[in-house]
NUVEX-656636 format. One line per 2 residues: number of its first residue (from 0); their letters; for each residue x negated, z negated, y of C-alpha. Coordinates in steps of 0.001 Angstrom, whole numbers, plus 524288, in hexadecimal, padded with zeros to 5 digits. Example, Ala and Ser with C-alpha at 12.3 -4.5 7.8 and 13.67 -1.06 7.14 Angstrom:
REM residues 2
0> as> 7CFF4,7E188,7EE6C; 7CA9A,7E41C,7FBDC
***
This chain:
REM residues 466
0> mr> 81B3B,86129,73744; 81216,869D3,73D06
2> pa> 8198B,86DC5,7495C; 81C88,86075,74BD0
4> lt> 80E6A,85BC0,74C35; 809CB,866C4,754A7
6> lc> 81441,8635B,75DF0; 80F1D,85622,75DEF
8> ll> 80321,85A37,76179; 80678,861D2,76C02
10> lt> 80DB6,8574D,7722F; 80231,84D8B,7712A
12> mm> 7F9E2,857F9,777FA; 80447,857FD,78342
14> ip> 802A5,849A7,7859E; 7FC85,84861,793A7
16> tt> 7EF12,842EB,79298; 7F30A,83797,79BB3
18> ia> 7FC72,832C7,79200; 7F3AB,8334B,7885A
20> rn> 7EA06,82B92,78EA6; 7F3B6,820DF,79223
22> td> 7F7C5,82020,7849C; 7EA31,81DD1,78050
24> tp> 7E6E8,81385,78A86; 7EA74,805ED,78656
26> da> 7F332,80163,78F67; 7ED96,7F734,79899
28> tt> 7F31D,7EB9C,794FA; 7F1AF,7E044,78CB5
30> ag> 7FD10,7DDFC,78150; 801E0,7D3CB,78A3C
32> ga> 80543,7DF1E,79545; 7F959,7D924,79D06
34> pi> 7F13E,7E327,7A525; 7E250,7E3EE,79F81
36> si> 7DA04,7E375,7A975; 7D374,7F080,7AC6D
38> pp> 7C5CB,7F009,7B285; 7C535,7F657,7C16F
40> pa> 7BD52,80199,7C423; 7AF29,7FE75,7C2A3
42> wl> 7AC0A,8037B,7CEDD; 7B562,7FA66,7D6DF
44> rd> 7ADEA,7EF6F,7DB23; 7A17E,7F859,7DFB7
46> ld> 7AC06,7FFB3,7E81D; 7B2C4,7F3E0,7ED5D
48> al> 7A487,7EDD4,7F0F0; 7A214,7FB94,7F87C
50> yd> 7AF84,7FA8B,7FE7A; 7AED2,7F134,80B21
52> ak> 7A152,7F6BE,8107F; 7A149,804B0,80CC7
54> lr> 7AF4F,8094A,809DA; 7B837,801E1,812DE
56> va> 7BB07,80A49,81EE6; 7B998,802BC,82B91
58> gl> 7C528,80572,836B3; 7D07E,802CC,82D8F
60> ed> 7D0CF,7F3DF,82B85; 7DED5,7F31E,83461
62> rt> 7E863,7FB58,82A04; 7F1FA,7FF36,83483
64> fn> 7E973,809A0,8399C; 7EF46,81801,83CB6
66> ae> 7EB28,82501,835D5; 7E31E,828EC,84291
68> hw> 7DA9E,81BEB,83FF6; 7D97A,81ED6,83197
70> ws> 7D51F,82C4A,83443; 7CAF7,826BB,83E76
72> va> 7C5C1,81EE2,83497; 7C6DA,82737,827B2
74> tp> 7C204,8342D,82D4F; 7B3E7,83137,82FC9
76> ll> 7B363,82E7C,82050; 7B8D4,83B16,81AE1
78> ek> 7AD60,844C4,81F57; 7AC1A,8505F,818B8
80> ks> 79E9E,84EF9,8132D; 7A451,8436C,80C1D
82> gf> 7ACEA,84DAB,805BF; 7BA7A,849B5,80D3C
84> rt> 7C30B,8544D,8133F; 7CD1D,8516F,81C27
86> ed> 7D84F,85A2B,82071; 7E516,85779,829BB
88> ig> 7F077,85B1E,821F1; 7FD21,85752,8297F
90> rs> 801E0,85182,83557; 809A9,84485,83608
92> ve> 816F0,84391,83CC9; 81052,84093,84905
94> dr> 805CA,84947,846AB; 7FB80,84204,840B0
96> pl> 7F2E3,84731,838E2; 7F432,8477F,828BE
98> rh> 7E55D,84804,8223E; 7E0DB,84AD7,814D8
100> vr> 7D465,84759,81023; 7CE2A,84E03,8047B
102> wg> 7C210,84935,7FC5F; 7BBD2,84B59,7EE29
104> tg> 7BA29,857E3,7E5F7; 7BFDD,853AD,7D965
106> kt> 7CB83,85B2D,7D38C; 7D456,84FB4,7D2CD
108> sv> 7DBF9,84FA3,7E04E; 7E14E,842C9,7E50B
110> ll> 7E932,84116,7F004; 7E9F9,8345C,7F78F
112> ws> 7F3E8,82F70,803F9; 7F537,823F2,80AB8
114> qm> 7FCC5,81DC3,816C8; 80989,82644,814A8
116> hg> 80F64,818F9,818E9; 80896,817E7,827AA
118> de> 80684,80888,824AC; 7FFC4,8093B,81730
120> st> 7F1A1,8092E,81AE4; 7EA11,8042A,810D4
122> as> 7E7CD,810C0,80878; 7E477,81760,814EB
124> ma> 7D936,80D80,81704; 7D4BB,80EB6,80978
126> la> 7D3A7,81E22,808BC; 7CAF3,81C82,814A9
128> dl> 7C251,813AE,80D44; 7C38D,81EDA,8019D
130> fr> 7BE86,82853,80B0A; 7B2C6,8204B,80EF4
132> fl> 7B010,81E2F,7FF94; 7B125,82A01,7FD9A
134> ge> 7A980,83047,807E0; 79D49,8266F,80A5D
136> hp> 79BDF,82564,7FB09; 79993,8328C,7F5C9
138> eh> 790EF,82C97,7EA2C; 799F3,82133,7E678
140> pl> 79DD1,825CC,7D837; 7ADE1,822A1,7DAEB
142> vk> 7AB6A,82CE2,7E6AF; 7A32A,837B1,7DEAF
144> ql> 7AC75,836DF,7D2CE; 7B90E,836DB,7DC18
146> ha> 7B2CB,842ED,7E4A5; 7AFFA,84991,7D810
148> ha> 7BCB0,8481C,7D0C3; 7C859,847A7,7DBE4
150> tl> 7CBF3,84D3E,7E914; 7D1AB,84341,7F1C0
152> hv> 7DBDD,84753,7F9AC; 7DFC2,83CD1,804D6
154> fp> 7EA7B,83C2A,80ECA; 7E86C,83049,81631
156> iv> 7F340,829F5,81EAC; 7FE48,833E5,81C1D
158> np> 806C6,82BD4,82628; 7FE34,82C6A,832EA
160> dg> 809E4,82AF7,83C5B; 80E80,81E53,83345
162> aa> 801B0,818D9,833E8; 80092,81A15,8434C
164> rf> 80C79,8106A,8427E; 8083D,80909,83605
166> qr> 81582,80BC2,8307B; 81A35,8109E,82361
168> rn> 82105,81D31,8265F; 81DF1,82903,82E45
170> aq> 821A0,82C44,83CE9; 82D3A,831C7,83838
172> gi> 830AC,8251D,83086; 82E8B,82C6F,822C4
174> dl> 8286B,8259C,81785; 81EF2,82FA0,8139A
176> nr> 81E0B,82992,80653; 82DFE,82D0A,805B2
178> da> 82BF5,83C7C,80968; 8258A,84220,7FDD7
180> rm> 830C6,8489D,7F8E2; 8369A,84E51,806BB
182> la> 82901,84F25,80D77; 83000,84DE5,81AE5
184> tp> 823E6,84782,82262; 8188E,84EE5,82457
186> ea> 80F9E,84575,81FEA; 816F5,846DD,81234
188> rt> 815F9,854C7,8131E; 80749,8543B,814FF
190> lk> 803F9,84B1E,80A5B; 80E32,853D5,801EB
192> al> 8061F,85F4A,8067D; 7F8C3,8589B,80350
194> fd> 7FD5D,85507,7F5F4; 80177,86247,7F2D3
196> rv> 7F3F0,86839,7F61D; 7EAB9,85F4A,7F087
198> kp> 7F387,85D30,7E463; 7EF0C,8503F,7E13E
200> vy> 7EDA9,84AD8,7D338; 7ED60,83C9F,7D8F9
202> gf> 7F4FF,8375C,7E34E; 7F24D,82993,7EADD
204> nl> 7FE0A,8254B,7F2EC; 7F7DA,81A85,7FAC1
206> hd> 80001,80FD0,8023E; 802DB,8021D,805A6
208> qr> 80E0D,7F982,8012D; 813C6,7ED5F,806AB
210> vg> 80B60,7E1D3,80638; 816A8,7D87B,7FFFB
212> yr> 81816,7DF45,7F33C; 81525,7D6D9,7E8DB
214> ag> 80EEC,7DB7D,7DC24; 81977,7DB66,7D107
216> ds> 820FE,7CDAF,7D17A; 8151E,7C560,7D75E
218> dr> 8128E,7BFC7,7E205; 80631,7C87A,7E50C
220> gt> 804F2,7D2F3,7EDBB; 802D9,7E074,7EB81
222> ai> 7F6DB,7E5AE,7EFB6; 7F696,7F282,7EA47
224> al> 80170,7F9BB,7E36F; 8013C,80644,7DB6A
226> ls> 80927,80F7E,7D4CB; 80968,81CC8,7CEED
228> pp> 816A5,82209,7D516; 8200E,828F3,7CC56
230> yn> 82323,8377A,7CC7F; 831DD,8352F,7C893
232> ha> 83CFD,82B76,7C7A5; 838A3,8282C,7B976
234> ad> 82AF7,823C3,7BD1F; 825C2,82B0D,7B162
236> vn> 817AB,82CF6,7AF53; 810A0,839EE,7ADA9
238> dv> 80231,83D83,7AE03; 80372,83DC7,7BC5F
240> rt> 807BF,82F2C,7BD6A; 7FF8B,82ACC,7B273
242> ra> 7F399,82F2D,7BA7F; 7F81B,826E4,7C617
244> ie> 7FC59,81ABB,7BE02; 7EE07,81AC0,7B8A5
246> va> 7E7BE,81C6A,7C57F; 7EFEA,810DA,7CA84
248> gv> 7EB3B,80943,7BF49; 7DC43,80BAA,7C32A
250> ir> 7DFE4,80765,7D0DC; 7E577,7FAA6,7CC95
252> ta> 7D7DF,7F8BF,7C358; 7D160,7F9BA,7D04F
254> le> 7D9D7,7F014,7D770; 7DCBB,7E606,7CE08
256> py> 7CF41,7DEFD,7D079; 7D454,7DD66,7DE6E
258> la> 7E2AD,7DCB2,7DD4D; 7E7AF,7D878,7D123
260> gh> 7F4E4,7D308,7CFFC; 7F749,7DAD0,7DDE7
262> ia> 7F89E,7E8F7,7D98C; 80649,7EDF0,7D638
264> rw> 80DBD,7FAB9,7D47D; 8182B,80222,7DBA3
266> de> 82479,803D9,7D2F2; 82639,8115D,7CD95
268> tf> 83490,8162E,7D546; 83253,824C8,7D85A
270> dp> 8354A,8284E,7E567; 836CD,836CA,7E65A
272> ra> 83287,8350C,7F628; 8259F,83005,7F394
274> fg> 8199E,83526,7F3CB; 8133E,82ED1,7E7FC
276> dl> 81E67,830A4,7DFEE; 81DB8,83F6D,7E340
278> tt> 80F44,84132,7E31B; 8102D,83BB0,7D4EC
280> qw> 81B62,845E1,7D262; 812F3,85229,7D818
282> ga> 8091C,84DA5,7CE54; 7FF4C,84544,7D57E
284> st> 7FC76,83815,7CE91; 7FE5F,83034,7D93E
286> vl> 7FBD6,820A7,7DBBC; 8026A,8188E,7E629
288> ie> 7F8FA,80D18,7EC2F; 7FEE6,80446,7F511
290> ag> 7F859,7F9A2,7FC58; 7FFF3,7ECFB,7FC7F
292> gi> 7F8A3,7E1D4,80253; 7EEA8,7D649,80040
294> eg> 7F2AF,7C9E9,807A4; 7E83B,7C804,81237
296> dv> 7E3A0,7D496,81329; 7EBB8,7D7AC,81D90
298> qk> 7E5E2,7E70E,820EF; 7E481,7E9FC,81465
300> qh> 7D5B0,7EBB5,81362; 7D49D,7E5D6,80636
302> lr> 7DF18,7ED13,80099; 7D839,7F988,8075F
304> kl> 7CD07,7F623,7FF1F; 7D3FD,7F435,7F235
306> yf> 7DDEA,80230,7F571; 7CFCC,80954,7F67A
308> lg> 7CB08,8051B,7EAFF; 7D801,80801,7E41A
310> mv> 7D614,814AD,7E846; 7C9B4,8173D,7E47D
312> aa> 7CB9E,811D4,7D694; 7D6D4,81BF1,7D50C
314> ld> 7CF9B,82762,7DA71; 7C431,823DC,7D1C4
316> si> 7CD21,82394,7C504; 7D281,83207,7C977
318> at> 7C54D,83715,7CC07; 7C0C0,8318D,7BD6B
320> gs> 7CC27,83370,7B754; 7C9B1,82383,7B2EC
322> hv> 7DA10,8212D,7B63A; 7DD52,82A5F,7A9C2
324> gv> 7E208,821BE,79FD6; 7E355,814C6,7A879
326> sp> 7EE03,80C58,7A37A; 7FA10,80EA2,7AA14
328> al> 7FCCF,7FFDB,7A773; 7F25C,7FCD3,7B2E9
330> yr> 7FD56,801F2,7BC0F; 8091B,7FED4,7B555
332> dl> 80626,7F109,7B498; 8060D,7EFB7,7C299
334> pe> 811CC,7E6CB,7C722; 81964,7EDAE,7D004
336> ng> 81AEA,7EAF3,7DE91; 823D4,7DEE9,7DF0C
338> dv> 82A34,7D91D,7EA45; 82637,7DA48,7F80B
340> wp> 823A1,7CD7E,7FE1D; 82670,7CB93,80CDC
342> dl> 81B9D,7C70F,8152F; 81DF4,7BA0E,81BDC
344> lv> 82919,7AF4B,8184B; 82AD2,7A49C,82128
346> rg> 82FF3,799A3,8196A; 837CD,78E95,81E61
348> gt> 838D7,78E99,82D0F; 84568,78D4D,834E1
350> ls> 84915,79841,83E41; 84B5A,79488,84BE7
352> vp> 85062,7A056,852F9; 854C9,79CBC,860BC
354> gr> 8640C,79D44,86198; 86620,79BB3,852F8
356> pp> 866AF,78F89,84AF6; 859FD,78BB0,84329
358> lr> 8585A,791B0,835A7; 84FF1,78E0F,82A8B
360> ad> 84B25,79AC9,82479; 8402D,7A3DF,81E1E
362> ll> 839E3,7AD99,8257F; 8360B,7BA4D,81ED3
364> vn> 82BF6,7C243,82712; 8268E,7D173,8233E
366> fr> 81BD1,7D690,82ACC; 81A86,7E4B7,82D68
368> np> 80ADB,7E34E,82A05; 80D43,7D86B,81FF4
370> lt> 7FE49,7D711,81D0A; 7FABE,7D3CC,82BCE
372> ea> 807E5,7CE95,82D5C; 80B0F,7D4C6,839C7
374> dg> 8177C,7DAB7,83F70; 820B9,7CF17,83859
376> ai> 82F6F,7D0EC,837A7; 83AA6,7C735,83182
378> ad> 83DCA,7CD21,823C4; 846D2,7C1AA,81FF8
380> vg> 84C93,7B3BE,823FF; 85250,7A912,81CB0
382> dl> 84FDF,7A177,80FBF; 844C7,7A99B,80927
384> gt> 8424F,79F7D,7FFC9; 83F6F,7A87C,7F3CA
386> kk> 83970,7B247,7FC07; 829A5,7B634,7FA6E
388> ar> 81FFA,7BA74,80516; 8122C,7BECE,805A6
390> rs> 810A1,7B2C1,80FB4; 818B0,7A5C9,81152
392> id> 81901,79D25,81CE6; 81F78,78F36,81C34
394> ar> 8271C,78D2E,827D5; 82E3D,780B7,823ED
396> gl> 82ED9,77701,82F4B; 82DDD,782AF,83921
398> fv> 83807,78995,840B3; 835F5,799CC,8433D
400> vp> 8388A,79C8D,84F7C; 83873,7AB47,8554F
402> ia> 82EB3,7B041,85FE2; 82FB1,7B9BE,86A5F
404> gh> 82737,7C09A,87297; 81987,7C777,872EA
406> ag> 80CF1,7C13E,86B20; 80898,7B72F,8738A
408> er> 81566,7B54D,87C89; 81CE1,7B097,86FF4
410> tv> 828B2,7A78D,873A3; 8323E,7A228,86B7B
412> ie> 84066,7AAAF,86B30; 849DF,7A380,87251
414> an> 8584B,7A356,870CC; 85B75,7AEF0,87A57
416> dd> 84DDA,7B68E,879F0; 856D4,7C137,871A3
418> ad> 86173,7C082,878BC; 85FE0,7CFB4,87ECF
420> ed> 85962,7D48F,87304; 85F57,7DFE5,86B41
422> ar> 86988,7D7A1,86104; 865E1,7E108,8562B
424> ap> 85796,7DC1C,856F9; 85262,7D26F,84C64
426> lp> 85412,7C441,84FE0; 84935,7BB55,84F3A
428> la> 845DC,7B759,842B9; 85025,7C087,83C3C
430> pg> 84CB4,7CB34,8329C; 84582,7D63A,837D6
432> ss> 8418B,7CE7C,84607; 832D4,7CEC1,84833
434> ar> 82C6C,7C344,841A0; 8294F,7BA9E,84E96
436> fv> 82AE7,7AC94,84D2B; 82402,79F93,84E45
438> ls> 82538,79432,84442; 826FD,78844,84BFC
440> rd> 82751,77A8E,8498A; 83385,779CD,85382
442> pq> 83F5D,783D0,85470; 83BB9,78762,862CE
444> gr> 82DC3,78E74,85E17; 8256B,78563,86623
446> dv> 81DF1,77E88,85CA9; 81898,78BF4,8549D
448> vw> 80F78,789FA,848EF; 81005,79859,844F9
450> tl> 813B5,7A62F,84B39; 81812,7B2E4,8462D
452> dg> 81870,7BC88,850EF; 81C4B,7C83D,849A1
454> sv> 80D92,7C870,84337; 806AE,7BDC1,83C4B
456> dp> 7FBB0,7B973,843B3; 7F02F,7B8D4,83A35
458> at> 7E8ED,7ACBD,840E5; 7F58B,7A4CA,83C15
460> ps> 7FD03,7ABEB,830BE; 804BE,7A146,82E43
462> pp> 80821,791E7,83448; 7FDFE,787D1,83295
464> kp> 7FFD8,77E2C,828A3; 806B8,7722F,82CE2
***
C-alpha cells in the first residue's frame, strides 16, 4: 500500500496549479443554472467618467480612416518620455509601413494586434485611446500597475492596404487571418516574426464582426463577442486556454453593466489557418475580441469606448493576476453568436418594373456599411414573410419602382432604358442589383413618398407615417 500511496501523492503534486484553483473555485452559477452577478472592477465608474474628456483621442470620429491618418493621430501620443518605443518592422504589399509599439517594463509580455481585416477599425480607435491613457496619466494606479508588471507589444493596423480601401482583404486579395499557416503575405510574416521575437504570454486578436449577428437565439444584436481560440480540433482546455478563458470572463464583468444580453462568444471550431488558433497553439493565452454593433452608434464611437474599457480590464487582470481563479462559467455561459439578421426588409410593396407585370413581393436589402445604411444591394425578393431583419419598412399599398441616373438627376427607369446594357448585369430590383428605388403611390413612380438611392438618407430614414 505504501508504494501506491506515494504514487498518488506524486500525481497530486503534478496537477497544474490553474486546474487546482479552478477546482477550488465555486462555479459562478446558482443551483438553477442562472449566472451569479459578479461585480465589475472597482475602478470602472471613475475610468468611464474620465474617458470622454481626457482619454478619447480626437480625429477618429469617422471609422473609415486609412493607416496614414491613424498614425498621424496616434504618433504624437507615442512619446519616448512616456515610455513608448516605435519601430518599423516590415512593409505591406503596397509598401506601406508596418509598425510595432512597445510600452512597459514588466516581465509579462502581451501582444495586441488590430485591423488585420482592413474594414475592422474599432480596435484601432480604442488602441489610440489606450495609448493616450498610458502616456498622459502615468500616475493613475492602473497605469502604474500595468507599467511595472507587463510589457505591451502592439501591432496596430496589420493590413494598411486593406484599410486604404476599407476592405477586409489585403492588396493581394488574401484574408490575413487565414494566412497564419502558410505565411504567404508580408503582413502575416511580419506578425509571426513579431510573435516569435517577443514571445507573448498573452495575445489579443482584435476585430469587428458583422452587425447583424444576434446573441444566441434572441433578437438582441451582439455588441461584443469573445473567444478563447482552440488550439486543436477537440477544443481541449490546457493551462494556456484556461488563462484566456479567465481573461475573457474578466472582460465580460467589465462590460456587463453596459451590454447585458448583448455579449456573445464565437463557436470553438478550430481553424489551422487562423492566427488566434495558432497563437494559442504556439503558447500564448489568446483572446479574440469582436466588435459587432449598437443600433444608432453609426460610427461605433460608443462601442469604441466599451472596447477600450474591456481591454483595460483585461490588461489590469493580467498585471495583477486577478483573473486567476475566475470561473470559466462567466465565459462558457455566454450565448454563442446566433443568426445574422439582414439589414433592411421592405414588406408588402408591389414591384413595378417597366416591361414586366406588377408583382407583389417583399424586398431585402443589405448594406456594405450596415450602421450608416450605405451602399445597399438587393439581397432577396419574394415572399419573405418569416424573414427577420434589423429594420423593416411597411410598403403595403405602395409601388416599388426602380430608379436610374445620378443623385440629383434621378429618373424612373423606362421600359427601354437598359436595352443597350450588358445582358449579364443584374436586372433592376433583382438580387445582386444596386438598391435604387422609390416607394410611390403610383406604378409610374411619380408620386414618391420615399427614396432609397443606394444609401439611406439619414434625414428621411423611413417613409412618413400615413
